[in-house]
C-alpha positions as CSV (number, residue, x, y, z in Angstrom):
1,M,39.3,115.0,141.4
2,K,39.8,114.7,145.2
3,H,42.7,112.4,144.6
4,V,44.3,115.0,142.3
5,I,43.9,117.8,144.9
6,R,45.4,115.7,147.6
7,T,48.4,114.8,145.4
8,T,48.9,118.4,144.5
9,V,48.8,119.6,148.2
10,L,51.2,116.8,149.3
11,S,53.6,117.7,146.5
12,T,53.5,121.4,147.4
13,M,54.2,120.5,151.1
14,L,57.2,118.3,150.2
15,L,58.6,120.9,147.9
16,G,58.3,123.5,150.7
17,L,60.2,121.2,153.1
18,A,62.9,120.6,150.6
19,F,63.6,124.4,150.3
20,A,63.1,125.2,154.0
21,V,66.6,123.9,155.0
22,P,69.0,124.3,152.0
23,A,71.6,121.7,153.2
24,Q,74.8,122.1,151.1
25,I,76.8,118.9,150.9
26,P,80.5,119.4,150.3
27,E,81.6,118.6,146.7
28,G,82.6,114.9,146.3
29,D,80.7,113.8,149.4
30,T,77.4,112.0,149.8
31,P,75.3,111.6,153.0
32,E,76.6,108.0,153.2
33,T,80.3,109.0,153.1
34,M,80.3,112.0,155.4
35,T,81.6,111.3,158.9
36,G,79.4,113.9,160.5
37,V,78.1,117.4,159.9
38,T,77.3,120.6,161.8
39,Y,75.6,123.8,160.9
40,N,77.3,125.6,163.9
41,M,80.5,127.5,163.1
42,D,81.6,127.4,166.8
43,F,81.0,123.6,167.1
44,R,83.1,122.9,164.1
45,G,85.9,124.8,165.6
46,L,85.5,123.1,169.0
47,I,85.4,119.7,167.5
48,Q,88.5,120.4,165.5
49,R,90.2,121.4,168.7
50,M,89.1,118.1,170.4
51,D,90.4,116.1,167.4
52,S,93.8,117.8,167.6
53,Y,94.1,117.3,171.4
54,L,93.1,113.6,171.0
55,V,96.1,113.0,168.8
56,E,98.4,115.0,171.1
57,I,97.3,112.9,174.1
58,D,97.5,109.6,172.3
59,R,101.0,110.3,171.0
60,S,102.4,112.0,174.1
61,Q,105.7,110.7,175.5
62,S,104.0,109.8,178.7
63,G,102.4,106.9,176.8
64,N,105.8,105.2,177.2
65,M,105.7,105.6,181.0
66,N,103.4,104.4,183.8
67,S,103.0,107.9,185.1
68,I,102.5,111.3,183.5
69,S,105.4,113.7,183.0
70,E,105.3,117.3,184.4
71,A,105.5,118.6,180.9
72,D,102.5,116.6,179.7
73,V,100.4,117.6,182.8
74,A,101.0,121.2,181.9
75,R,100.2,120.5,178.2
76,F,97.0,118.6,179.0
77,N,95.8,121.3,181.4
78,S,96.3,123.9,178.7
79,Y,94.1,121.8,176.3
80,V,91.3,121.8,178.9
81,A,91.7,125.5,179.5
82,D,91.5,126.2,175.7
83,M,88.3,124.2,175.3
84,S,86.8,125.9,178.3
85,A,87.6,129.3,176.9
86,A,86.0,128.3,173.6
87,I,82.8,127.2,175.4
88,T,82.8,130.6,177.3
89,R,83.0,132.4,173.9
90,M,80.1,130.3,172.6
91,Q,77.9,131.6,175.5
92,A,78.3,135.3,174.5
93,P,75.0,137.2,174.3
94,T,75.6,138.0,170.7
95,N,75.0,134.3,169.8
96,P,73.5,132.9,167.8
97,L,74.8,135.2,165.1
98,D,72.5,136.5,162.4
99,L,74.0,134.8,159.2
100,P,71.2,135.0,156.7
101,K,73.5,134.4,153.7
102,F,75.4,131.4,155.2
103,H,73.1,129.6,157.7
104,P,72.0,126.9,157.4
105,T,75.1,125.5,155.6
106,M,76.2,122.0,156.2
107,M,79.8,121.8,157.3
108,E,81.5,118.4,157.3
109,L,83.3,117.2,160.4
110,D,86.5,115.2,160.1
111,A,86.5,111.5,161.1
112,L,87.3,110.8,164.7
113,P,91.1,110.3,164.9
114,D,92.3,106.7,165.3
115,L,93.7,106.1,168.8
116,N,96.7,103.8,168.9
117,G,96.5,103.2,172.6
118,T,99.5,103.2,174.9
119,S,101.0,101.3,177.9
120,N,99.9,104.1,180.2
121,P,96.4,103.6,181.6
122,W,96.1,107.3,182.5
123,I,96.8,108.3,178.9
124,N,94.4,105.8,177.6
125,E,91.7,107.0,180.0
126,L,92.2,110.6,179.0
127,G,92.1,109.8,175.3
128,R,89.1,107.5,175.6
129,S,87.2,110.1,177.7
130,L,87.9,112.9,175.3
131,A,86.9,110.7,172.3
132,I,83.5,110.0,174.0
133,F,83.0,113.6,174.9
134,R,83.8,114.7,171.3
135,S,81.2,112.2,170.0
136,E,78.7,113.7,172.3
137,A,79.5,117.2,171.2
138,A,79.1,116.3,167.5
139,L,75.5,115.2,168.2
140,M,74.3,118.0,170.5
141,D,71.2,120.0,169.6
142,S,73.3,123.2,169.4
143,N,74.8,122.0,166.2
144,M,71.7,123.2,164.4
145,K,72.4,126.9,165.5
146,S,74.4,129.3,163.4
147,S,76.8,129.8,166.3
148,G,76.8,129.7,170.1
149,I,75.5,127.0,172.4
150,D,72.4,126.2,174.4
151,A,72.6,126.4,178.2
152,A,72.1,122.7,178.7
153,D,74.8,121.8,176.2
154,A,77.2,124.3,177.7
155,E,76.6,122.7,181.2
156,R,77.1,119.3,179.7
157,L,80.4,120.2,178.0
158,T,81.7,121.9,181.1
159,S,81.0,118.8,183.1
160,Y,83.1,116.8,180.6
161,L,86.0,119.2,181.0
162,T,85.7,118.9,184.8
163,R,86.1,115.2,184.4
164,L,89.2,115.6,182.2
165,S,90.8,117.9,184.8
166,S,90.0,115.4,187.5
167,V,91.7,112.6,185.6
168,I,94.8,114.8,185.0
169,S,95.0,115.8,188.7
170,D,94.6,112.2,189.8
171,A,97.3,111.0,187.4
172,E,99.7,113.8,188.6
173,A,99.2,112.7,192.2
174,A,99.3,109.0,191.6
175,P,102.4,107.1,192.8
176,V,104.5,105.3,190.1
177,L,103.4,101.7,190.4
178,D,105.7,98.7,190.1
179,V,104.1,96.7,187.3
180,N,107.0,94.8,185.8
181,E,104.8,92.0,184.4
182,S,102.3,94.1,182.5
183,F,104.4,97.2,181.5
184,P,105.0,98.0,178.8
185,G,101.9,96.3,177.3
186,R,102.1,98.0,173.9
187,A,104.7,99.2,171.5
188,S,106.3,102.4,172.3
189,V,104.8,105.7,171.2
190,E,106.7,106.9,168.1
191,A,108.4,110.2,167.8
192,G,106.1,113.1,166.7
193,Q,106.0,114.6,163.3
194,R,109.3,116.0,162.2
195,G,109.1,119.5,160.8
196,I,106.7,120.9,158.2
197,A,105.4,118.6,155.5
198,P,106.5,119.5,151.9
199,P,104.0,121.0,149.5
200,P,101.6,118.4,148.0
201,D,102.9,119.2,144.5
202,G,106.4,117.9,145.5
203,S,108.2,121.1,145.0
204,Q,111.1,122.0,147.2
205,I,110.7,124.5,150.1
206,V,113.2,127.4,149.4
207,V,114.2,129.4,152.4
208,P,115.3,133.0,151.4
């Protein structure tokens, strides 16, 4: 009789835990195939930004140089400013938002973009650093909130952006080195995407 009571109590506890956090796995995915998840709407947006900027840095034309162009310096600084503004919004006093119908909902994160690497050590350092910071962001405790960010995570992310700004400033001020034997060490960065991709159904885009 005691054994039956213990089993019933244990089953009830496990059932309660199962319904406490209704994790919703995207259709077609399993926990083994998902590349990462978040419950935080703001972190999903921030990490998508980081992924986009990772690709932009890795494919920048400065990758074909042993210095960073003025245009890329301005571009990279705008990326840091945009991520900083996102972190500021996440610290708004209205966070975390009350989302009783949505939270907690599991939102899948895209896979970390593949970095090709370039002949430019400054570009490689920027890309490598941002990739590491992105990985840290994807595992922060604030991912369990509906929105917003904990003070400790905000301070941590801000320190990462300060590091990126420092690398950009150092790269801008660095002299162009004469490295004939080691440069270029990799294949040239290819041209960027050309135009808008056609619809997936193969139909033609008609401009009125």
